[in-house]
Every structure is written in C-alpha cells, then in structure tokens.
N, C-alpha and C positions, 0 to 999 in steps of 0.2 A: 526349805529352811529348817535348822535346828537350834536349840537352845543351848549354849554353852556359857557357864558363868553368868548366867542372866543377860546374855548377850546374843542376838539373832545371828546366825552365822549361814551364809549361802553355801550350800553343796550341790555340786554337779556328780550326778551318779553316770556311770558308764557300763561297759561289759568286758570281758576279758579280751586280750587281742586275738585269742585264736578264733573269735567269733567274726572278726575283722576282715580275715583273709581271701573270703569269696563270697559272693551273694547266697551260695548254698549254706555256709556255714551261719551266715547271718540270719538266715530264714529258720536255723536250728536253735536259735536263742529260746531258753524256757521260759515261758511267761505264764501267768496265773490267770486260768479262766474263771467264769462266774462260780463255779462248783469248787473255788480254791485248789485246783489240781495244777501241776505244771506241765503244759502241752508244749510242743515246739511252734515257733512263731508262724510257721508255713500253715498250720491248720486253722488260725484266726484271720489270716490276710490272703488277698488277692494279688497276685504279681502280674504288673504290667510292665514291659520293657519300654523306655523312653529315652530321648536324646537329651540328657541333663548337662548343666554347665561344670566345666571342670572344677570350680570352686564356687562356694555360696558366700555372697557377702550379705551382712546385717548392720541395719541402722536402727538403734535404740530396741535390740533385740528382735526385730522383725527383718525376715528375708526381704533383701532390697535388689533392684537393677537399676542401674545408673546410666543414664543417656547423655552424652557429651555432644555439645553443638557449639558452633559459632557462627557469625554473620558473614555472607560474602561480601565481596568489596562494593559491589554496586547496590546493596540494600540500603535504603535511607532510614528504615525504621529502626528505632532502639529496640535493645533487647527486652527493655521493660514492655514495649508496646507490642512485641511479639508475644511475651508470655501472657499478657492480658488477653489476647486474642486467643491463643490456645486454651486459656483457663474457660474463656466463653464458648468456645465452638468444639474442642477436641476433647478436653476432659470430661465434659458430660456424657459424650458418647462411649468412652471408654469405661467409665464407671457405671454406666448403665448395662454394660455387657459383663463387668466383673466388681459386682456390689462390694466385694470383700476388700478390694484394693484401695490404695491411697496413693494420690498423685500430688507431688509438690515439687517447687524449684529451689534450686540452691545456687550458690556462687553470685555472678555478679547482680541478678535479679534481685535476690534477696538482699544483698548489701545496698542497692539502688534504694530498695524499698525502706530499708532501716536509716538510711541517710536522710531520705525525705521526711520521717517522722521524726528524726531527731532535728532537722532543720526546723520544721514547723514547731517543735518544743522551744528549740532556741530562739527563733524570732519572737514568738509569743511571750517568752521570759525576757528577754531584752526590752520590749515594748511595755512590758508591764513594769520592769524597774525603772526604766527612764521615766515612765508615769508618775511612779511612786517618788522617785527623787525629786522630780519637778513640783509634785504637789506640796512635798516638805518645804522645799524652796520658795514657792510663792503663797504657800499657807492658802492653796486654793485648790478646788475640785476643777473648775472649768477652764482656768488660764493654762494650765499643761496641755489641754487638747488644743487650744490655738497655736501653743509652740509646735505642737507633733502634727500639726496639718503641714509642716514643710517636709515630711518624710516622704509622701508620695513623689514629690518633684525630684527628690534624691534618688529614688528607684527609677523614676524615668529616665534620669542621667545614666545609670548604669545598663539600662535595656538599649539605650542609644549607643552607648560605648561598644558595647558588645555586637551590636548590630554592624556598626561602621568599622568595627575591627575584623569583622567576617567570621566570629565566633558563633557556632550554632548549639554549643553545650554550655551549660551552666552548672558547673561542679561544686562541690562540697567547700573548696577553696575560695571560689568567688562569693559563695555564700558569706563565708568568714568575713570577705572584704566588705560584703555589703552591710553587714552588722557593724563593722568600725566606721562605715561611712554613716551611718545614722547617728553615731555619737557626734561627729563633726558637723554635719547640718543642724541638730540640735542646739549645739553650744553655739553655732553662728545665730540661730533664731533666737536662743536667750540674750546674746549680745545686742540683737536688732531691738528686742521687745522690752527688755528691763527698763530702758529708758523712758519708754511710753507708759510704763505701769507706774511710774512715778510722779504722774499728774493728780494733784487733788481736785482739778476741776476742767472738764472737758472744753478746749476752745470751740468757738464757732465753726472756724473752718478747720475741720478735722483732716481734711485730704492733705491741705497745702503743711500743716502742722506735721503729720506724719513724714511727708516727703523731706521735710527740713531736719527730722531726727535722724530719718534713713541716711542722709547726707553726711552727717556728723558720726555714724556708726559705719560708714562705709570703709573707711581706712582699716579699722579694727578687723572687720569680718574678712577683707581680702588679705590682711596680714596672716591671720591665723590659718586661713583657708591655703595660701599659697606656698606657706611654710610646710604645710602637711605634703601638697601635692609635689613640691620640690623634692621632699624627702623620698616619696616612694617611686617617682617616674623613672629613676635608673633601673630600679628592680624590675618595674613594669614593662621595661622596653629591653632588658637583657643586657645593659651596658656593664662591661666587665664580667660576664657570667648571665647564665639565665636558667630559669627552671619554669616549666609551663605553668604547673599549679601555682606556684607562688606569683607568678606573672599576670594569671586571671585574677588573684585577690588584691594585686596592686592597682589593675586596670579599674576594678569595680571601685575601690577606695578612691583614686584620684580623680576619675572622671565624673 
C-alpha cells in the first residue's frame, strides 16, 4: 500500500512480461538477497516439478478448492445433517493432517443455518411483541402469560397438519405461516378471556361460570377463525393455481 493525497491505495507489483514466457525465464528474475545484491531467483529457490491446476481460485484472498456435491435420490438425511456429520468426523482428521487449512460449507447448508437463525430471532421477536402489546392492553404482567398459553396448542395444530398432509420438511414459508397463526389464536384467546377479566368478584362456581362465558364468546371466535381459514384455503390447496412454498404457509395458517 502507498499513500497518495492522504489516501491509502492498494498497489499490486508484478514483473515484466518477458519473465512470464517460460519457467527458465521466470527463475532468472533478479531478486535482492540479504547482502542487498540482485541475484537470479534460481540461486535462492529449489525447483520441484508438480502437477498443478490449470487455474487458481481464491476466496477472501486465500487459495481455495471447491467441492460440489448433491444427495442421491435414496438418501433420507438432509444436507444439514450430513454437513454436521462431516464437521464432527471428517473435518477434524483433515485439519489434523493439514493444520494450516480451513474447511467450511457454503450453498444450501449455509442458507439453511442462516434461515434457522433468522427464524429463531423472528419467533422470539414476535412472542416478545405479543407479550408487550398484551401487557399494555391488560395493564398486567401475568395476564398476558395466561393468554399466550394458547400458543402451544396452535403449534400442535401445525404439526398435525403437516403430518397428515405427508409433508416431511418445514420450510421458511411454513414458519411465516405459523407466525401468522400465532396472531390469530392470540386474538381468539383475547376474545375469550376479555369478558372473564371484567368480573369484580369471583363467583362460587367458577367452572360453570367459565363455561357460560365460553358459550357466549363461541360465535365470535368461530366467525373470526372461519373467515381467516376460508380466505386462505384456496391458496393452500392450489385452487385456480398453486405454489408449493405459499401452500405450506397457508396450510400452517389455516389448520
């Protein structure tokens, strides 16, 4: 690097084209030795003939080799599972033999890991925001927890829906649909429990009173839920057109 007009500039140094014609001419490049004399490169290095690649690829300024692979049709493991197995068994042995090397995956494995991390952040953020809004709405720290207890039952519904539809993978779009489902079930729980919270004095037979309140709120809950389900069902089952990823989102939301 050199400084030009108070700015650091990267400079790449090379040799004259005449030294690029043959190996012999490359070895005649004059270099400076420890006594500050210019001597031919051949006097300072040992030459070994090897089989080299036709081209050298670099990643982050480091010489790199790329291995491309795919799964056979009869393999049931996912690319992420195979990557974790290789990182636990094969990579340590290779690094033991070549300590200066670095091994890492790219492509689908990295994309899947990034998606899982983003999904975890998204779910955590959604739950935190739901709790925050409910805390403001009910002016309480503990009442929102009671409402959010309905969320595991919604997740169970998603699991059963994918199981009975024969879907073995849970993708990013299905996760987005599940997040939307959380909002629907929480809304239903608010409709159900809001009237109970209006009591100034608890009745003696709380079970019967809760059942009577649930009966009055059943119509409102069914209407809000069925309108949502009816709106997404055509997309879920590909009526008038289909998309696999969007279909997973709608199935998670509807069921």
